[in-house]
N, C-alpha and C positions, 0 to 999 in steps of 0.2 A: 227752628227747622231742624229735624230728625238728624241732619249732617251736625249741625251746631251740637245737639247732646252727645252723639259719638265722638267729634272730638276732644269735649270734655272730658268723656272716659277715656280716651286714650292718654289724655295727657296727666291721668291719674297715678300717682307713683304705686299703688297697690290696687286689687279688683275690691275692696272696702270702701276705698276714698271713692273709685269709677263711679260704684252704685249709687252712692251720696251724690255725688254730683249729678250722674245722670237723671236720679228721681228728682234731685232739686231743679234742675231745668225744666221739666214737666211741670211741677209746681208752678212754676212761674208762667209756664204757657197758659195754665188752668186762672191762675190769678187774672192775669191781662185779658183773657177772654169775659171774664165776672164782668172786669172793668168795664170793657167795651158794651157787655148787655146793661150796664147799668146797674148791676147786683148791687152795689154797695149803696146805692140807695135805699135798699131794704136793708141790707145784711152789716154787721161790721166782723172783722177778721180777730179772732181771737187763738189762746195758745199757746204752746211753744214754736210751732210755726211761724207764728206771729212774730215774736221775739226774733226770731231767725232774720227774718225779712226785713223787718222794722228797725232793731235795734241791734242788728248783727252778734246775736249771742254765737259764741263759738263753737255749738255742736248742730249737727242737722238733724232734721225734725222728717215723720215720716205722714200724718195725717195733715189736712188741712181743717180747720175748725172755724167755725162761724157763728153770730148772736141775731137772731131775727128782731128786728130793731122796727122796721116799720112794715107791718102784716098786709096793708092794703096794697103795696109795691110788689108782693111776692111772687115771682113765676119759677118756678126750680126747672119746669119742664122746658120752656123756651131759653132756659138759658143754659141747660145742659144739651138741647139739641145745638143751639148755636157751638158750644162746645165741641161737641163733635165733629161738627163742620172746620171749625178752627184747627183742631189736631191735625183731620185729615188735609187741609191745605199745607199744614209744615210736614206732611209726610208720615204720621203717624197712624199707624192701624191700632184706631182706641173702637173700645165698646164702653157703652156707659150704663151703669142700671139705678133706680132710686127705688128706694123704700123709704114712703111717706106716711105710713101706718102708725108710726110712733112719735112721741113729742121731739124724742132727737131725730130727726131725719137723716139717711144715710144713703149717702152717694159714691157706688166704686166707679173709677176711670181703669179699665185695664188696657195694656199697650202691649202688642202683638209683635214679636220680630224687632223690637230694640235689644233686649236683654241679649239676646245671641250675636248680633254681630258686634256688640260690646266687648266679647268674651266673658259674658256673666249667666250664662245659661249654657246645658246643654242641647238646647232644641231651640226652633224658631217658637214652638208650642208654648214656651215657658213666658209666662206675661208678666210686666211690670203693675203692680195693683197700687192705685192712691186711695186712700177714703177721704171724702168729706162729709163733715157732720154739721148738722145745722141744729142749733137748739131753737124750737119755734115757741117755747116759752121762760125765756132767759129771767134770771132774777133781776130786779129792777137796782138802779141805782150807779148804774156804768157812767162812766165817761168817755168821750168819743174826740178823738183827733183824724184828721186826713193827713194823709202823707204818699207824697211821689217816691214810688220805688224805681232803682235803675240796676237792678241784682240780674244781669243777663237779658232783660228785656225792661221798655218803660211802661206802667201802668200806674195807676192810684187807687189810694186804698181807704175806708174809712176802716177805724179800728178802735179797740179800746185803750184808753191812753195807759202808760206804765203801771202806774197805780192798780188801775183797774186789772191789767193782766197778772199782776201779783194777787191781789186777791182771787183770781181765780185760780192761779196754781197753787196757794193755799188751802183753798176749797177741795181740791182733788186729793193734797197731800194727807188732808185731815178726813177723808171719808174713802179714799181708795183701799179696800180690802187687802191691799198688797204694796210691798216698798218698792219704788221705781227708782233707779241709779239717775234719770234723768228728774225726776225732779226734784231730787237732792242737789243734784249739779246745779237746777237754775237757782234754785233758793242761794247757793254761795253765789251765783251770778250777779242776784240783785244788790245782797249785801256789799257785793264788789263796789257798785255805783259811788261816785261821788255827786253828791250824798247818797246814802245809803237808799232804796227804796222804801216806803212804807205802803203799806196794802191801802187799797179803797176801802174803809171799815163798812161804811153803808151796804157797797154790794157784797161783802165779804159775810156781813151781818144776815143778808136777804139769802144769799147763796148757800147759806149752812141750814137757813130754817126752810129752805126745798129738801132737804135730803129726807130720802125715806126711811120709817122705821128700819131697824136693823142694822142701819150704820149708826155713828158715834155723834146723832144726830142732838144730843143735848150740850156740844162744844156750843160756847159761847165766842163771837167773835174776837171779844177781848182780851180774852184767853188762849190766843193761837200759838203766841210762843210758849206757854208751859204744855199746852196738848203736842207742839211739835218737839219740844224735849225730852217727854215723856216718850216718845214713838223712837227717841234715839237709843235707849235701852235696849232695845229687841231688833235691833239694825242689822245685816250680817253685811259688812261691809266689802267685801270681797264680792258679792252677788250684786252690790249695787255698781262697781265698777265694773263688772263684767257686763250690765245692761247699759252701762252708758258709752264706753269706749270705741265701740264702733261706730259712734255719732261725734265722737270728738274730732275737730279740726285738728288737735294737738294732740296724740295719743298718752301724753307724758302728762295731761292734764287730769288724768286718774287720778294722780298722786294727791290732789286734793281735795279730794271725797274722802274725809275720816273726820272720826267723832270730835277731835279739838276744833277742826275747822268749822265743822256745822253747829256745835258751840257757840263760838264767838259769832257767825250770822245773825244765830238765832238770837243772841242777846243782845244786837244792834238797835 
């Protein structure tokens, strides 16, 4: 409910934390609606927000990413129509758009009159925007699990398993044209698990093979550690820390994002 989202924002220690909490509540509302639409018979949940909801990654995330696994059950227009109704029933003034012209299809959920009453915007017209991305031609090799989530609301999700999520993260880090602090923080998180997570190599190999010319498409999956180690040489750690800090549960965790820690993580 909108009132629940606003109470979360009121409980936050500062505006940045309030923004993270209110966005995450709406993300949960979106995921529950997709669950009720049986969208996860067709989709799997991937990306950093999946790590947050499913494995308690200690940082917030912005977008919702999905992989299309069962094309014959794919019905995004129907799911989004239901999502708009569901958000309306919860008191959210939502507009939803879908661009289905590309392989990675993008939907935007924009909610008016939410940031302003939470004292996070100067006017009611300023909207909270959440992007949904659906890869309709994902690389083969992912492994799946299903899990019930109890973050704010109760819903079920099909998702990539942890090793497959790590493969997706490494692919992004190796092919993204810029360094992103959130990526490198997530890599530290994977390495901190006991035992340390190893990527799904079949998925990583297929994902790298999909990379278009102009990126580092010659990278082999077996060389991912060496390729990431080489990227360390050109990283601006202050910029990485500035990128991730607003999303961390504990701002002090920015201190772990340093060259020594990353070299240890990659060597595991």
